[in-house]
N, C-alpha and C positions, 0 to 999 in steps of 0.2 A: 598460595594462589592469590592473585589480585582480585579483590572483591569490589573494586571501584567501578567495574563495568556496569553493574546494575545501578549504581548511584548516578553515573553519567547518563545512562539510558533514561532513568526516571526524571532527572533534571531537565533533559532535552524535551521529553514529552510534556512535562508540566509547563515549560516555557511556550511550547507550541499551542497547547490547549488554552492557556491564558491569552496568548496573542489572538487566537481564533475567537474567543468570547469578546475581546475588546473590539476587534474589527467587525464582528457581527453586530455589536451595539452601534457601530458607526454606519453600517450598511443596511441593516434589516428594516429600519424605519422607512426606507424608500422602495421597498419591494412592493410590486403591484399585487392587487387582489388579496391583501392581508388586512384583516379587520383591525387588530391592535398593532401599534407601532413596534412594540418589542416582543411580540408573540413568538417570533422565531428565536430570539435570544433566550427567553425563558425555557422554551422547549429544548434548545441545545444544552442549556445548563442542566436540565433534568437528565438528558441523555449522558452528559459527562459524569454525573453522579452515579447513574446506573452502570456505566462502563467502568468506573473506578471500583464499584462494589464487585462487579464481575471479574475484574482483573485481580482483586485480592483473593477471590475464591479460586480462580484458575492458577494462581501462583502457588497454592497449597494442594492442588489436585494431584492425586497419586498417578504417576505415569502409566501404571499397570492398566488403568481403565482406558487410557488413550490407546495403548497397544492392543487391547482386547476388543474394543468396540469400534475401531476405525472402519471396518466394513459396513457396519450399520449406520454410522455417521455419514459415510460417503453415499450410501443408498438414500438416506434422508435428504442430504443436500441436493442430490440429483432429482429427487421427487419434488422438492421445493422449486428447483429451477424449471422443471416441466410444468408446474402450476402457472408459470408466467404466460403460458399459451392457452390456458383454460378460460373460456369466456365467463365473466362474472367474478373471477378470482384474480386473474392477471390484469394489471393496469398499464395501459399504453400511454407514454408521455413523449411527445415530440417524435413519434414514429418508432420509438424503442420500447420493447416489452421487457423491461427490467424489474418491474415491481409486482408484488402480490399484496392483496388485502385480505387478511384473515382476522375474524373476531374484532373488527374495528381498528386493527393495527395495519399500517402499510410499511413494508420494508423491502429491502433489496436482497434477494437470496444469494446473489453472486458474491457479496462480501463474506458471507458465511462459507460459501463453497471454496473460496480461495484458501481459507485457514484449514478447512476439512481436507482439501486436496493435499496440503503440506503434511498434515497428520497421516493421511493414507500412504503417501510415498515414504514417509519416515518409518511407519509400521511395516511396510513391505520390505524395505531394504534392511531393516533390523532383523526381520525373519530370515531373509535370504542373503545375508551379508557376505557369505563365502562364494556367492554366485553372481556378484555384481558385474563381472567381466563376461558372463555368458550372454548369448543372444536372446534366449527366451525369458529367463527370470531376471536378467539384468537390464533388458531393454524393451522387449515386446510386451510382456505382461504388465509391468508397471506403466509403460506407455499407454496401454489400453485403459488402465485405471484412471489416469489423469486426462485422457482424451475425452472421456464421457462428459464430465462437468465442463471441460474446456470447450467442447463442441456446443453444448447447450448455451453457454455464455455467449459464444460467437453468434449463434443463431438469433439470440435476443438483440443482435446488433450492438452489443456492448463490447466494442472492439478494444477499448482501453483496458477493461478488466481482463479480457481474454489475453491480451498482450502481457499484462502483468503476471498472470498465472503461468503463461508459457515460459517467460523468462525465469520465473521462480523454479519451475520444474526442470528447466535446462540446467540451472545452477546446481540443483540437487543431484541430477544425473551425473554431471561432470565431476562433482566433488566426491561422490561415492565410488567413482572409478569405472563408470560405463565407457566402453571403448569409443574413441572419437570416430572410428571407422563407421559406427552406427549413427552417431550424433550429427556429424557434419552433413551427410547427405539428407538426413531428415530435416535439418534446419534450412537447407537450400530449397527443398521441396515445399516446406511450410511457408517460406518467404515468397516463393513463386505463387503458391495458392492464395496467400494474402493479397498479393498484387492483383491477381485475377479477380478475387472477391471484391476488391475496391473498384477496379476498373469496370466491372460488369454492372455496377449500380450508378445511375446518373447522379443521385444525390451525394453519395460518398465521393465520387470522382470530382464533382463540382467543388467540394471542399478542398481537394488537393489543388485544383486549378486556382481557386481563390487564394490559397496559402502561398502559391508560387508567384502570385501577381498582386501582392498587397498594395503596391503603388498605383494600381489601376483604380480610378474613382468609382467605376462600376462595381468592383468587388468590395470596395470600402463601405458601400451602402448595402451590400447583400451578404453573401456567405463569409466574406472576410472581415465583416464589421467588428466582431468581437476581438479578434487578434489585432486589428488596426487600432481600435480604441484602447486596447491594453498597452500597446506601445506608446500611445499618446499619454496614458496615465503615468507610465514610468518616466517619460520625458518631462511631464509637468512636475513630478515630485523632485527630480534631481537628487543631489547628494543629501539634502536635509529634509525634504518633504515640505508639503504645504501646511502641515499641522493636522492632528487627529480630528476628524469630522469635517475638515475643510475641503476634501476632495470633491471634484465636480463630475467626474466620469460616472459615479455611482447613481446619478440622478436620472438615469435612463439611457444614456448613450452607450454605456457598457453594460450589456445584459448579463444576468447571473453574476453580478458583482459580489453577491453574498455567498456564492457556492463555488462553481468551477473557476471563476475569474476573481477570486478574492486576493490573490497574490499581487496583481497590479495595483489594487487599492492600497495594499500595504506599502508598495513602492511610492505611490502618489502622496499618501498622507504622512508616512513615517520616514520615507527616504531610503537611501542606499544602505545605511547601517542596518536597518531592520530586515531588509530583503536579504542581505548577506548573512545576517544572524539566523534567519529562517533556514537558509541553505546549510549553514554550519550545524544547526540542530539535526538536520537529516543526515549529515555526514557523521555526526557523533552517534546517531542511532545505528547507522551502518557499521561503524567501527566497533561499537559495543556489541552488536549482534554477532559479528565475526569473532570477537574475543570470547564471548560466551560459548559460541560453537567450538572454538579451539580448546576451551577448558572443560567441555562436557566430558562425562565419564563413560559414555557409551555411544554407539552409532545412532541410535534412535534420537537421543537428545541433540547430537551434533546436526543431524539432518533437520530436526525440528527447529533449532535455533537459526540455522542458515535460512531455511525457508520462510520463517516468520519475519526475519529481518528484510528479506527481499519483498515480501508481501506489503510491508510498510514503505520501503524506500523506493521501489520501482514505480508505483503510482505517483509518488512525490516527484521523482525525476521527470516523468511524462508530463505531469501538470505544469511544472515550472518550464519545461521545454515548450509546451503549447502556449502558455501565456506570454512567453518571450518570442514567439513565432519561429522557434527552431524546429518544431514539429507541427503537422496539421492538427486542426481542432478535433478532439475526440470525446470530450465530455467527462473526463475523470476529475474527481474532487481532489483537493490537497489534503492529505490525511491530517487529522487533529485540528486543522485550521478552517477548512470550508464547512459551510452548513450542511448537515446531513447526519441524522441520528444513527442510521445503520452503520455508516462508515466509522463514526466516532466510537460506537460501542464495540464493534469488532476489532478496530485498531487498538483500543485499550485492552481488549481481551488478549490480543496477540502480545502486547507488552507484558501482561500478567503471565502468560505462558513462558515468555523469555526469562522473566525473573525467576520462575519456578525451575527452569533448566539450570540457571546459575546457582540457585540455592541447593540443588541436588549434586552439584559438582563436588568432587572430593577435594578437600583442602590439604595441601602438602606444604610443610615448612622446610625450606631449603637450608639445611645445616651442614657445615663442613664435616666430612667423615674423618675419623681418626686415621692417621697414616702409621702403618706398622714400622717400628724402629726409629720413629722420629724423636728427637731430643729437644727439650725445651730448657732454656737457660733463664735464670732470674738473678737479680742483684739484691743481696741482703743489706738492708739499711740498719 
C-alpha cells in the first residue's frame, strides 16, 4: 500500500500553518483594539503547538474508544452548542451566538461538533453497515443524529459551518450507499428551506443583494465592502505581489484581514503563485483524504477519513469562494491560515485522526503469484 498519502497530507498542512503564521505576522499588528502588536501571532503559535500535540495523541488513539463513546461525545457536543444561548456563558459577536466562555477560555463549539458529527455517523454506519440501503437505519435515524447539531449550528446563524457539516454528512451518506431516492428530495427541500431562511431575514438578504451588486458604490461602502476590497487586493497584488508586509488593504479598508479575509492579503502581498499554492495544498489534502479512505481496512475508518477530509476542505472551498466573490459573505475562516485558535486546534486534530486511520490500514505487498506449469529458461555461462 502506498504510505505517501500521510506524508503529502502532513506536508500540505505544515505549509498552510507556516503561511498562516507568516501572514498573521504581517496583518496582526494592524488589528484594532489589540494592546500588543503581535499578541495575536503569539496566541496563534501557542494554539498551533497545542493542536500539534493533540494531533499526535489522536493519531495513536485506539478506534475502539471512538466507536464506543460516540453517543456520549455527540451529546456533549450538542450540550456545548446549546450553551451558546445561555446568558453569561454564550458570547454574541456581530449578531452571531457562536462562542461560549468557560473557565476563562473562549472557544467555538461548532468546530468540535463538526468532527464529533463525523465520528457519530461513522460509528452508526459501522454498526448497521448491512442496512445502509434501508429507510430507517440507513437514512432516517442517522439523519436525525446529524440533524441535531446541524440545527443548533444553524440557529446560531453560523450558516457557513452548517453548510460545511451538511455537505460532509451528504458525502458520507452517499458513499455508504444510502439510496438517492431518499437523498435527492431531502437535498431539494433543504436548499428550499435555506433559501427561505436567508430571504426571511433582512440582514442576511442584504448580503445577497450586495454580493450581486458589487459594482454599485452604495454596496461597496456597506455590506459588500469586504468582498469589494478583497477583489482590489487581488488586483493590487497581480502575478508577483507587492511584497510581504507591503499590502495596503490590511490597514483598515479590508476588515478582518487577519481572519476571514486573509486569503486576499496573501494575493496582494505574495502574488498569484502563493494563492495558487494555497489552493494546491487544499487539493492535496482532499486527494490524500480520499486515498486514506480508499485504503482503510473497515467501514468505520473509511467514513471517518472521508468525513474529516470534507470537514477541512469544504470550509476552505467556501472561504476562497467568498473572498473571490464567487459566493456571498458568510464568515468562515480559512483552515490552518486564518487567525482562530479553535479552528486551528480542531483542524490539526482532524489531521491527526486521518493519520491514525492511515496507520491502521493493512499493508499488502503486491507480489506476482506463481503460475502452475510455467517453465523458466536460463542460459548457463
